[in-house]
N, C-alpha and C positions, 0 to 999 in steps of 0.2 A: 697362889691365885686360885680362886674357885673355878672349876671347869665350867660351871654354868655361866660365869661372867666372861668367858673367853669368846673372842670373835672367831669367825669361820677360819681365817687363815692361821690363827693361833692354834686352833684345834687340828688343822691339817699338819702344821709343823710339829705339834706335840705327838700326833699319831704315828709319825714316821713315814717311810716310803710306801708302805702298803696303803696308805690313805689315797694316794694317787690312783692306784689300781681300783680302789673302791669308788672313787669319783668317776672313773671311766665306766665302771659297771653301772653306776647310778644313771649316768647320762644315756647309756645304751638302753637301759630299762625304761627310762622315762620316754625316750623316743619311740620305742616299740609300743608302750602303753598308749601314747597319744595317737599314733598311727592307727592301731587296731580299734581304739575307741571311736575315732572318727569314721573308720570303715564300717563298723557294726552299727553305729548310730545312723549312718546314711542308708544302710540296708534294712533297717527296721520298718516293717509294714504290718498292717492288720491282715493276717492271713485269711481269716474267714471272709472278710469283706472283699479281698482280692479274688477269692474263688467265686464268690457270687457275681462279681463283675465279669469274670472270665466266662462263666456260663451264660450270663445275660447277653454278652457281646456275641457269643457263638450262636445263640438262638435267634438273633436278629437277621441272620442270613448266612449264606454259604461262603461269604467273602472272608477267608482266613487272614487276609491282610489286616483286618481290624483287630484281630487278636495279636498280631505282631506289633501293631501300634500301641495297644494296651500294655504289652510286656515291656516295650521300649520306654514307655512313660513311667513305669514303676521300677524303682531300683531294687537290687537285692538278688541273691542266688535263686530264689523261688521263681520270680518272673523270668529270669534267664533260662531256667530249666524248662518252663512251659513254652517259652519262645523256641527253644531247640526242638521240642516236640512238634510245634506247629510248622516249623521250617521243614522238618523231615516229612511230614504229611504232604506239604505243598510240593515238595520235590518229586515224589513218586508215591504210588500206592504202597502201603507198608502193612504187614500183618501186625496184630496186637502184640505177639510175643517179641517180634523184632523191635517194635517201638519201645517196649518195656526194657529190653536189653540196652538199647541206645540211651534211653533216659537214665538208666542206672549208672552207665559209664559217665554220663555228663554230671550226675549228682556226685559221684566220687571225685570228679575233677573240681566241682564247686567246694567240696569239703576240704580238699587240699589247698585251695585258694584261701579259704577261711582260716586255716591253721598256719598260714604263712607267718613267719617271724615268732610264733609262739614258742618254738623250741629255744630261741634265743632268750626269751623271757624266763623260761624254766631253768636254763643254764645259769643265768645271772642270779636267780633266786637260790640255786643250789650251791654255787661256788662262793658267793659273797661271805657267808658265815665262815668258811674255811680260810678265805683271805684274811678276814678279821682275826681268826684264831692264829694264823701265822704271825700277824702283827702283835698279837698278845704274847706269843712265845718270844718274839724278838724283844718286846718290851721287858719281859721278865729276865731274859738273858742280859739285857743292858743294865737292869737293876742289880743283878748279882755281880756284873763286871764292875759297876761303880762301887759296890760295897767292897769288892776285893781290892780295888785300887786305893780306896780310902783307908782300908785296914780296920777302921772302926768308925762308928758314927751312928746316929739315930735314923729316924724315918726320912730326914731330909736328904740323906745320901741316895736312897733308892726311890725317892719321890718321882723323879723324872721318868725312870723306866716303868714304874707302876702306872703312871699317868698315860704313857704311850700304850701300855697293854690294855688299859680300860677304854681309852678312846678308840683303839682299833676294834675291840670287841663290840662296842656300841655302834660304831659305824657299819660293821659287817651286818649286824642285825637290822639296822636302819635301812640298808639297801635291800636286804633279802625279804623282809616282811611284806613291803608293798609289791615286790615282784611276784612273790608266790601268791598273794591274794589276787592280784590282777590276772595271773595265769589261770587260777582256778575259776575266776569269773568268766574269762573268755572261753575256757573249755566248756563251761555250762552253756554259753551262748551257742557255741559250735554244735553241741549235742542237740540242743533244742532246734536249731536250724536244720540239722540233719533229719530230725523227725518230720519237720515241715516239708523237706524235700521228698521224703517217702510218701507223705500225703499228696504232694504235688504230682508224683508219678501216677498215683491212682486217679487223681483228678484228670490228668492229661489223657489217660487211657479211656476213662469213662466218656470224656467229651469228644476226643479225636478218633477213637477206635472202639466204639461201643459194640460189644458182642462179636468182634471180629476174631 
């Protein structure tokens, strides 16, 4: 039977026990990709426009509560960072260097939150090819075992073992490639957002503690 004509369960059966490990890796990877995609999409904002709104809101009066409302209405790590700065200023007078240190700590916490689960995605992308390779080795071993048991014969004797090897290899790559691609994409998003947080620290200092 042509592999292209096989159904899903036939491929799983032909690939051997390692296929179940690869299916588990695939499910975990898809879950992380979906969760992080929704998270980053929800947090995506126009940074320049938000900075303008933050400055305009501050210039309207001395009520810092309006800035809190603005940050609450805007999702993402950057508004959360600026909200933390406003809250610190509202609690008590704070020097510029103290506020900067507090915001840097909060920015690092936001980065940790953005990187959540990404190590799982990296792990799935790294180990999946090796799991597939393990299945390949098992398939080749089965092929030689069948050949030894038969004593003689053509390609049909080793066909089952070779099919197992090829399916396991293909499945390992099929799981790993999307996981690695998604991990690299999310890391780029985290780095870009980290740069935005650095800009946000400067914005908060200029607005909330100018010249102090």
